[in-house]
C-alpha positions in Angstrom: -7.9 8.6 16.5 -7.1 9.1 12.8 -4.0 11.1 11.9 -4.5 14.7 11.0 -2.8 16.8 8.4 -2.6 16.9 4.6 -2.0 13.1 4.2 1.0 11.0 3.2 2.9 9.5 0.3 4.4 6.0 0.4 8.1 5.6 -0.2 9.7 3.7 -3.0 10.3 0.6 -0.8 6.6 0.4 0.1 5.3 -3.1 -0.6 1.5 -2.4 -0.7 -1.1 -1.1 -2.9 -1.4 2.4 -1.4 0.7 5.1 -3.1 -0.6 7.9 -1.0 -3.6 9.4 0.7 -5.0 12.9 1.0 -7.0 13.7 4.2 -9.6 15.7 2.2 -11.7 16.7 5.2 -8.6 18.1 6.9 -7.8 20.2 3.8 -11.4 21.2 3.4 -13.6 20.6 6.5 -16.8 20.9 4.4 -15.8 17.8 2.4 -17.4 15.5 5.0 -20.3 15.7 7.5 -19.4 16.8 11.0 -17.7 13.9 12.9 -16.8 12.1 9.7 -13.6 12.0 7.6 -13.1 11.8 3.9 -9.9 10.2 2.6 -8.8 10.1 -1.0 -6.4 7.2 -1.6 -4.2 6.7 -4.6 -3.4 3.0 -5.2 -2.0 0.7 -7.8 0.4 2.3 -10.2 3.4 0.9 -12.0 4.2 -1.4 -9.1 0.7 -3.0 -8.9 -0.5 -2.5 -12.5 -3.3 -5.2 -12.4 -5.1 -3.5 -9.5 -7.0 -1.2 -11.8 -8.6 -4.2 -13.5 -9.9 -5.9 -10.3 -13.4 -5.8 -9.1 -14.3 -2.7 -6.9 -14.9 -4.9 -3.8 -11.4 -6.4 -4.1 -9.8 -3.0 -4.6 -11.5 -1.6 -1.6 -10.5 -4.6 0.5 -6.8 -4.4 -0.5 -6.7 -0.6 -0.1 -8.5 -0.8 3.3 -6.1 -3.5 4.5 -3.1 -1.6 3.3 -4.3 1.7 4.8 -4.8 0.0 8.2 -1.3 -1.4 8.0 0.3 1.9 7.0 -1.6 4.1 9.5 -1.8 1.5 12.3 -5.5 2.2 12.6 -8.4 -0.1 11.9 -10.0 1.6 8.9 -13.7 1.6 9.1 -15.7 3.1 6.2 -19.3 3.7 5.3 -18.7 4.6 1.7 -16.1 3.7 -0.9 -15.9 4.9 -4.4 -13.4 3.4 -6.9 -12.3 5.7 -9.7 -10.0 4.2 -12.3 -7.6 6.5 -14.0 -6.2 5.2 -17.3 -3.5 5.9 -18.1 -2.2 6.8 -14.6 0.5 9.3 -13.7 3.5 8.7 -16.0 6.6 7.0 -14.6 9.6 8.8 -16.1 12.3 6.3 -16.8 16.0 6.6 -17.6 16.6 8.7 -20.6 13.5 11.0 -20.0 15.6 14.1 -19.7 17.4 13.4 -23.0 14.1 12.6 -24.7 12.7 16.0 -23.5 15.8 17.7 -24.9 15.3 16.1 -28.3 11.6 17.1 -28.3 12.4 20.7 -27.3 14.9 20.9 -30.2 12.4 19.6 -32.7 9.5 21.9 -31.4 11.7 25.0 -31.8 11.7 24.5 -35.6 7.9 25.0 -35.6 7.0 28.5 -34.2 3.6 28.5 -32.5 3.6 24.7 -31.9 3.0 23.8 -28.2 3.2 20.4 -26.7 1.7 20.0 -23.2 0.7 17.2 -21.0 1.8 15.4 -17.9 3.9 12.9 -20.0 6.5 15.6 -20.6 7.3 17.7 -17.5 5.1 16.8 -14.6 1.6 16.2 -13.3 1.1 19.6 -11.7 -0.3 22.7 -13.4 3.2 24.1 -13.6 4.3 21.1 -15.5 1.3 21.3 -17.9 2.0 25.0 -18.6 5.6 23.9 -18.9 8.8 24.4 -20.4 8.2 21.9 -23.3 6.1 24.4 -25.2 9.0 26.2 -26.9 
């Protein structure tokens, strides 16, 4: 009995490798064969930076163990695919807002110049279309 829904995000006090999980086959039932589930797990990140460099089998073992602990379910899988994203999602530190303010001020001096990317204002499409462009 796997949980159903969109998925979950781990909180800032989480001590494992899993940052979050999207239950892809709940969002799009055609994503997995009938009777099967497809989960997309985000793992590693700034709190576990070395995970991305480990062997696929070790990553799958750590993620499977963490998923079992988080969900309370014995995770059994037929297929695992490890995709490494470098760099990962930016971690905005202290001073980011002030840094953006300085960049916006500089960019205004160059009409037609646009700066976009998830390092500025966010990882979603809205952030990429963002307010840093002018």
